[in-house]
C-alpha positions as CSV (number, residue, x, y, z in Angstrom):
1,M,-2.3,-10.0,-7.0
2,S,-5.2,-9.4,-9.3
3,R,-6.7,-6.9,-6.9
4,I,-3.6,-4.9,-7.0
5,I,-3.5,-4.9,-10.8
6,G,-7.2,-3.9,-10.8
7,C,-6.5,-1.0,-8.4
8,K,-3.6,0.1,-10.6
9,V,-5.8,0.2,-13.7
10,L,-8.7,1.8,-11.8
11,G,-6.3,4.5,-10.4
12,L,-4.8,5.1,-13.8
13,M,-8.1,5.5,-15.6
14,T,-9.7,7.6,-12.8
15,L,-6.9,10.1,-12.2
16,A,-6.1,10.4,-15.9
17,G,-9.8,11.0,-16.7
18,L,-10.2,13.6,-14.0
19,A,-7.0,15.3,-15.1
20,F,-8.1,15.4,-18.7
21,F,-11.5,17.0,-17.9
22,W,-9.8,19.4,-15.6
23,A,-7.2,20.3,-18.2
24,A,-9.9,20.5,-20.9
25,G,-11.4,23.5,-19.1
26,S,-8.1,25.5,-19.5
27,G,-8.1,25.0,-23.3
28,S,-4.3,24.5,-23.5
29,P,-3.4,21.5,-25.7
30,L,-0.2,21.0,-23.8
31,K,-2.0,20.7,-20.5
32,M,-4.5,18.3,-22.1
33,L,-1.6,16.0,-23.0
34,V,0.8,16.4,-20.1
35,L,-1.6,16.4,-17.1
36,P,-3.5,13.2,-17.8
37,I,-0.2,11.4,-18.4
38,A,1.3,12.6,-15.2
39,F,-1.8,12.0,-13.1
40,G,-2.3,8.6,-14.7
41,A,1.2,7.6,-13.9
42,F,0.7,8.6,-10.3
43,G,-2.6,6.7,-10.2
44,Y,-0.8,3.6,-11.5
45,V,2.0,3.8,-8.9
46,L,-0.3,4.8,-5.9
47,P,-1.4,1.2,-5.0
48,N,2.2,0.2,-4.8
49,I,3.0,3.0,-2.5
50,L,0.0,2.2,-0.3
51,L,0.8,-1.5,-0.2
52,Y,4.5,-0.8,0.7
53,N,3.3,1.6,3.5
54,A,1.0,-1.0,4.9
55,G,3.8,-3.6,4.9
56,Q,6.1,-1.3,6.7
57,K,3.5,-0.6,9.4
58,R,2.9,-4.4,9.8
59,E,6.6,-5.1,10.1
60,T,7.0,-2.4,12.8
61,Q,4.1,-4.0,14.7
62,M,5.7,-7.4,14.5
63,L,9.1,-6.1,15.6
64,R,7.5,-4.4,18.6
65,A,5.6,-7.5,19.6
66,L,8.6,-9.9,19.2
67,P,10.2,-9.4,22.6
68,D,6.9,-10.0,24.4
69,A,6.3,-13.2,22.4
70,L,9.9,-14.5,23.1
71,D,9.5,-13.7,26.8
72,L,6.3,-15.6,27.0
73,L,7.8,-18.6,25.2
74,T,10.8,-18.5,27.6
75,I,8.7,-18.4,30.7
76,S,6.5,-21.3,29.3
77,V,9.5,-23.5,28.6
78,E,11.1,-22.8,31.9
79,A,7.8,-23.7,33.6
80,G,7.8,-27.1,31.8
81,L,5.1,-26.3,29.3
82,G,5.3,-27.0,25.7
83,F,4.8,-24.5,22.9
84,D,1.2,-25.6,22.5
85,G,0.5,-24.8,26.2
86,Q,-0.6,-28.3,27.3
């Protein structure tokens, strides 16, 4: 959990800082205020999006592997083997 929070803070600071320096080149005070806030918010939310995406991929992998695992267990039990394979 602390790694996720650390990534959120790092993303917020990095993207907000980069947006500030990018907006500072334009000279518009409105851009210097709005862009760092928007990019910082995106940097704060980005680790949540990436973590959710990784969880969805893992769930899909497990659902695809479930029929094979159940088939293997069924064959093992019908052959008189236990779940531990001894």
